[in-house]
BALOBA-1460 file (C-alpha; in Angstrom, 3 decimals):
// residues 109
<rec num="1" residu="x" x="0.089" y="9.180" z="0.694"/>
<rec num="2" residu="x" x="-1.109" y="8.806" z="4.657"/>
<rec num="3" residu="x" x="-0.167" y="6.875" z="7.853"/>
<rec num="4" residu="x" x="-2.753" y="4.545" z="9.417"/>
<rec num="5" residu="x" x="-2.820" y="2.646" z="12.227"/>
<rec num="6" residu="x" x="-5.420" y="0.300" z="14.275"/>
<rec num="7" residu="x" x="-8.054" y="2.915" z="14.795"/>
<rec num="8" residu="x" x="-7.511" y="4.605" z="11.587"/>
<rec num="9" residu="x" x="-7.056" y="1.859" z="9.219"/>
<rec num="10" residu="x" x="-11.432" y="0.524" z="8.644"/>
<rec num="11" residu="x" x="-11.915" y="4.106" z="7.812"/>
<rec num="12" residu="x" x="-9.333" y="4.265" z="5.391"/>
<rec num="13" residu="x" x="-10.216" y="0.923" z="3.239"/>
<rec num="14" residu="x" x="-14.151" y="2.004" z="3.627"/>
<rec num="15" residu="x" x="-13.599" y="4.922" z="1.544"/>
<rec num="16" residu="x" x="-14.555" y="5.129" z="-2.258"/>
<rec num="17" residu="x" x="-12.674" y="4.476" z="-5.341"/>
<rec num="18" residu="x" x="-8.851" y="2.816" z="-5.412"/>
<rec num="19" residu="x" x="-6.839" y="2.371" z="-2.046"/>
<rec num="20" residu="x" x="-3.534" y="0.727" z="-1.291"/>
<rec num="21" residu="x" x="-2.711" y="-0.379" z="1.950"/>
<rec num="22" residu="x" x="1.338" y="-0.960" z="2.265"/>
<rec num="23" residu="x" x="2.545" y="-2.978" z="5.225"/>
<rec num="24" residu="x" x="6.005" y="-2.620" z="6.602"/>
<rec num="25" residu="x" x="8.161" y="-1.245" z="9.383"/>
<rec num="26" residu="x" x="10.811" y="0.968" z="10.198"/>
<rec num="27" residu="x" x="13.104" y="-1.668" z="11.126"/>
<rec num="28" residu="x" x="13.190" y="-3.761" z="7.620"/>
<rec num="29" residu="x" x="15.583" y="-2.756" z="5.631"/>
<rec num="30" residu="x" x="12.844" y="-3.831" z="2.489"/>
<rec num="31" residu="x" x="10.286" y="-1.253" z="4.046"/>
<rec num="32" residu="x" x="12.613" y="1.409" z="4.172"/>
<rec num="33" residu="x" x="13.876" y="0.837" z="0.319"/>
<rec num="34" residu="x" x="9.996" y="0.460" z="-0.652"/>
<rec num="35" residu="x" x="9.130" y="3.694" z="1.210"/>
<rec num="36" residu="x" x="11.131" y="6.001" z="-1.252"/>
<rec num="37" residu="x" x="9.845" y="3.802" z="-4.137"/>
<rec num="38" residu="x" x="6.125" y="4.091" z="-2.698"/>
<rec num="39" residu="x" x="6.816" y="7.942" z="-2.322"/>
<rec num="40" residu="x" x="7.367" y="8.106" z="-6.071"/>
<rec num="41" residu="x" x="4.445" y="6.108" z="-6.982"/>
<rec num="42" residu="x" x="2.123" y="7.968" z="-5.014"/>
<rec num="43" residu="x" x="3.326" y="11.213" z="-6.993"/>
<rec num="44" residu="x" x="2.752" y="9.602" z="-10.252"/>
<rec num="45" residu="x" x="-0.951" y="8.415" z="-9.236"/>
<rec num="46" residu="x" x="-1.827" y="11.972" z="-8.089"/>
<rec num="47" residu="x" x="-5.647" y="11.433" z="-7.101"/>
<rec num="48" residu="x" x="-6.233" y="8.320" z="-8.759"/>
<rec num="49" residu="x" x="-5.247" y="6.005" z="-5.824"/>
<rec num="50" residu="x" x="-5.318" y="6.744" z="-1.911"/>
<rec num="51" residu="x" x="-2.171" y="5.263" z="-0.336"/>
<rec num="52" residu="x" x="-2.061" y="3.993" z="3.128"/>
<rec num="53" residu="x" x="1.397" y="2.856" z="5.272"/>
<rec num="54" residu="x" x="0.939" y="0.887" z="8.073"/>
<rec num="55" residu="x" x="3.746" y="0.177" z="10.468"/>
<rec num="56" residu="x" x="3.048" y="-3.410" z="11.632"/>
<rec num="57" residu="x" x="5.399" y="-2.352" z="14.959"/>
<rec num="58" residu="x" x="2.817" y="0.224" z="15.654"/>
<rec num="59" residu="x" x="-0.367" y="-1.561" z="14.319"/>
<rec num="60" residu="x" x="-0.193" y="-5.331" z="15.383"/>
<rec num="61" residu="x" x="-3.661" y="-6.033" z="15.655"/>
<rec num="62" residu="x" x="-4.438" y="-5.402" z="11.945"/>
<rec num="63" residu="x" x="-1.135" y="-6.771" z="10.514"/>
<rec num="64" residu="x" x="-2.523" y="-10.107" z="12.635"/>
<rec num="65" residu="x" x="-5.781" y="-9.892" z="11.008"/>
<rec num="66" residu="x" x="-4.311" y="-9.417" z="7.698"/>
<rec num="67" residu="x" x="-1.676" y="-12.712" z="8.233"/>
<rec num="68" residu="x" x="1.345" y="-9.841" z="7.916"/>
<rec num="69" residu="x" x="3.796" y="-10.983" z="10.056"/>
<rec num="70" residu="x" x="6.942" y="-10.993" z="7.688"/>
<rec num="71" residu="x" x="8.347" y="-10.836" z="4.573"/>
<rec num="72" residu="x" x="7.707" y="-7.584" z="3.884"/>
<rec num="73" residu="x" x="6.221" y="-5.317" z="2.334"/>
<rec num="74" residu="x" x="2.967" y="-6.090" z="1.590"/>
<rec num="75" residu="x" x="0.445" y="-4.077" z="-0.444"/>
<rec num="76" residu="x" x="-2.929" y="-4.990" z="-0.711"/>
<rec num="77" residu="x" x="-5.303" y="-2.998" z="-3.615"/>
<rec num="78" residu="x" x="-9.068" y="-2.184" z="-2.612"/>
<rec num="79" residu="x" x="-11.345" y="-1.130" z="-4.977"/>
<rec num="80" residu="x" x="-14.443" y="0.902" z="-3.408"/>
<rec num="81" residu="x" x="-13.830" y="-1.589" z="-0.279"/>
<rec num="82" residu="x" x="-13.077" y="-4.815" z="-1.757"/>
<rec num="83" residu="x" x="-9.692" y="-6.361" z="-1.842"/>
<rec num="84" residu="x" x="-8.486" y="-6.710" z="-5.544"/>
<rec num="85" residu="x" x="-4.907" y="-7.524" z="-5.486"/>
<rec num="86" residu="x" x="-2.096" y="-8.515" z="-2.982"/>
<rec num="87" residu="x" x="1.768" y="-7.335" z="-4.006"/>
<rec num="88" residu="x" x="5.121" y="-8.563" z="-1.991"/>
<rec num="89" residu="x" x="7.929" y="-6.942" z="-2.361"/>
<rec num="90" residu="x" x="9.788" y="-4.012" z="-3.341"/>
<rec num="91" residu="x" x="9.008" y="-2.901" z="-6.768"/>
<rec num="92" residu="x" x="9.988" y="0.260" z="-8.695"/>
<rec num="93" residu="x" x="6.873" y="2.647" z="-9.434"/>
<rec num="94" residu="x" x="6.994" y="1.465" z="-13.329"/>
<rec num="95" residu="x" x="6.666" y="-1.819" z="-11.896"/>
<rec num="96" residu="x" x="3.860" y="-1.118" z="-9.429"/>
<rec num="97" residu="x" x="1.591" y="0.355" z="-12.614"/>
<rec num="98" residu="x" x="2.267" y="-2.441" z="-14.847"/>
<rec num="99" residu="x" x="1.069" y="-4.877" z="-12.049"/>
<rec num="100" residu="x" x="-2.064" y="-2.373" z="-11.481"/>
<rec num="101" residu="x" x="-2.411" y="-1.977" z="-15.195"/>
<rec num="102" residu="x" x="-5.724" y="-3.203" z="-15.224"/>
<rec num="103" residu="x" x="-7.372" y="-0.518" z="-12.390"/>
<rec num="104" residu="x" x="-5.045" y="2.248" z="-13.525"/>
<rec num="105" residu="x" x="-4.645" y="4.681" z="-16.392"/>
<rec num="106" residu="x" x="-1.424" y="4.354" z="-18.206"/>
<rec num="107" residu="x" x="1.541" y="6.737" z="-16.395"/>
<rec num="108" residu="x" x="2.744" y="9.803" z="-17.600"/>
<rec num="109" residu="x" x="6.275" y="9.119" z="-17.034"/>
């Protein structure tokens, strides 16, 4: 998992394979709770999925470009640079696997 910002998000999304862009902010309680969940999910996915975390307070241009301004966290799944799926809200790691089952192999949990 890595942190991205207005200047690095394009390069992150342009990479091959599966990429998950997570929008949140340090001041949002839901984002804070989801931070623990996404860390666990990242550990489960290993190299199957790259995760980029974007703090909308630190990257307002990207947040505005994607229409993210509240109701956090928001997760957008990309495959080979193409947006595939948008998820909203806090989910457990198992729920994340279920939501992305069409793109990921079954988890080893």
